[in-house]
N, C-alpha and C positions, 0 to 999 in steps of 0.2 A: 143211912149212908148207901145201903144196897139199892134202895129205891131210886136215890138220886143218880147213881151210876147207871142204872138201866136207862133213865131218860137221857142222860148226858151223852152216852155212847151211841151217836148217830152213826148208822152203817157206813156212809160215805167217808167218815172221819177215822174209821178204825184203822190203826197202824197196820201196814201190810206185813212187816216182818213178824214172825212168831219167836217166842222164847226158846222153844225146843227145835234147834236147827237140825236135829238128826232125822226128823220126820219130813220126808219129801213129798210133795204133791204137785200135780199138774197145775199150771198157771192158766186161769180162765181169762176171758175178756174183761170181765167185771173187775178181777184182781188188778189188771193193768191200770185201772183208772183210780185206784186207791191212793190216797195222798200220804206221803211219808210223814210220820209224827213228828220228827225232828226238824226236817228241812222244808216241809210244805211242798215236796216234789212230786209230780204225777209219775206213777210207775209202780210196778209190783215190788221191786227191790232195788237197792242202789247198784247192785252188780249187773242188772240187766240193762241199764241205761248208761251210756257214756257220760262222764262228768261234764263235758262241754255242752251236752244236749239236755241236761236236766233243766226243767222249767220251774221256776219259783213264781209263786203268785204275786201279781203287782198290787199296788195299793187300790186300783180300780176293781179288783176282784176279791180282795181280802181285808177284813178288818180285825184288829185285836184291841180288847178293852181290858186293861188291868183292873183287877179287883182288889182294894185294900183289905187288910185283915179285919177291920171292923165291920165290913159288909159281906164277909164270907158266909157267915151263918144266915143272914137275910137272903142271900142269893139262893142257898140251898132250900130254904123254906118256900121261896116263891118261884122256884125254877120252872115248874109246869106252867105258871102264868106267863112267864117270859118265853119259854120254849114254843108254846102253842101258836101264838099269833105270828111269830117269825117264820115257822115252818109252814103252817097251814094257810095263811093269807098272803104273806110276802113270798112264799115259795123259795126260801133260802135255806142254807144248811148251817147249823149252829151246833157248837159244843163248848163244854167248859174244860179246859186243859188244867188238870189238878196239879200237874207238876209245876207249872209256872204261874198258876192262878190267874189265868186270863180266859175271858170269853172270846171265842174265835167264831167269826161269821164269814161265810163265803158264798159266792154266786153258784147256784145250781143250773144244770141244763135247762130246767123248766122255769126258771125265774123270768117273769114276763117284762120286768123293767129293771134296768141297772141301777136306777135311783133308789130302789128298794134296800139296797145294801146300806147306803148312808141313813135312811130312815131307821132301819134296824139298829145300827150302831148308836144313833141319837137316843133311841128308845132305851137301850141297854145302859148307855152312859148316864141317861137321867135317873134311872134306878140306882146306879152305883153312887150317884151324887147324894141320894137320900130321899128322892121323891117317891111316893106311893105308886104302885104298879098301874092303878087305874088313872092316875094323873099322867104318868109317863106314856100310857097308851094313847093319850090325846096327840101325841107327836105322830103317831101312825095314821090317825083319822083326819086330822086337819093339816092343811099345807102351810099356814101362816104363823105357826107357832115356833118359838125359838127358846134356847136357854142361854142366859147371860150369867157369867161367873166373874166375881171380883173379890178382892181382899180388903178387909177394913183398913189395912195399911195403905192401900191405893188411894184411900179418901183422906186419911189423917194418920200420921205415925203415932201409934199408941202402944205403950208397954205396961205390963203388969196389971195393977188394979185399974188403970185408966182404960185398958182394952176390956177388961171384964165388966166394967160399968157400961161400956159402949154396947157390948153384947146384951147386957141386961136391958138396956133401953130399947134395943131392937125387938127383943122378945116380949117385954112386958110382963106384968103380973100374970101368971098362969098362960102365957103366950098370946095375951089379949091384943097387944100392939100388933104383933106379927099377923094375927087373924084379921084384924081391922084393915091393915094395909092390903092383905090378900083379897078381901071382900069388896073393897072400894075400887082397887085397880084390876080386879078379875084375873089375878095372877096366883101362882103357888111359889112360895118361898121356902128355902131350906137354909138354916143357919147351922153350919158345921164348923165349930170352933170359930176361927176368924175368917172362914170363907163363906161367901153369901152367893146362893144359887137362886136364880129367878126364872121361872117358866111362864111363858105367855106370849102375846103378840108384841110386835116391836114397840107400838105406842104405849101399850099398858106396861111393858118392862121399863120404859123411860120414866113413867110416873112412879112406879114402885121404886126404882133406883134413886130417884130424886128425893123421895120421902126417906128412904134408908140413909141416904148421904146426910140429910139434914139432922136426922137423929144421931148419927155418928159424931157430927160436928157439935152437938150439944143442944139442939133445939128442943123445947119441951114437946111431949107427944100431943097435948092439946092443939098447940099451933100447927103442927104437922098434919093432924086430922083435918083441921079447918081448911088448910091449904089443898089437901087432897080432895075433899069433897067439892070445893068450888071449882077445881080443874076438871073433876070427873063430871059435874054438871054442865060445864060448858061444852065438854066433848059430846055428852049425850044430846045436848040441844042441836049441835051441828049435825049429828046423824039423824 
């Protein structure tokens, strides 16, 4: 926990106000640019800036990604792998707010491109969805990758054992069906209860989604495999 806190507490994100108010100190120029922990307001303290002039970060400068309880431990274990590319390569500022359990990312003065903020948010969101860090990193390296998310109920309304059997058809014995769809369509798939997350290019996502929808509707895996391979071979011939 101590090691995590050391990596999470980025200097630019440290709250300006101290717990011990009795200790007075001179306010430096660096302090004036510290962001308030509660409001995201630039300034050393709330007292120094009039309420009407306090500036809140807009959506174009700031991103917040909520972390569900079941991904909290995984985030702690992989924090350095997430922290490093965002700070070193994208030149952004990031921290994990332990009070509200959100990953917060914002633009830094040295950020070369504003679009890096959205890339970083997509990268963190992909990890929160359940993708491996190495797979999620492809969102930073390649421009034509996306994530599509949908629910089994969006395809067909299933409840109870019917939904469980549909999830079982998607995964297959030992995850074989899911791995086959991933390999043929060159995508990555995460099955999180009734939510399906697909990472890949636009065309490959459509192929994977069509196969998953057929399985949800009750098609046998062998028929789905055959259709996938025939479509994939036609696409490779065109390229």
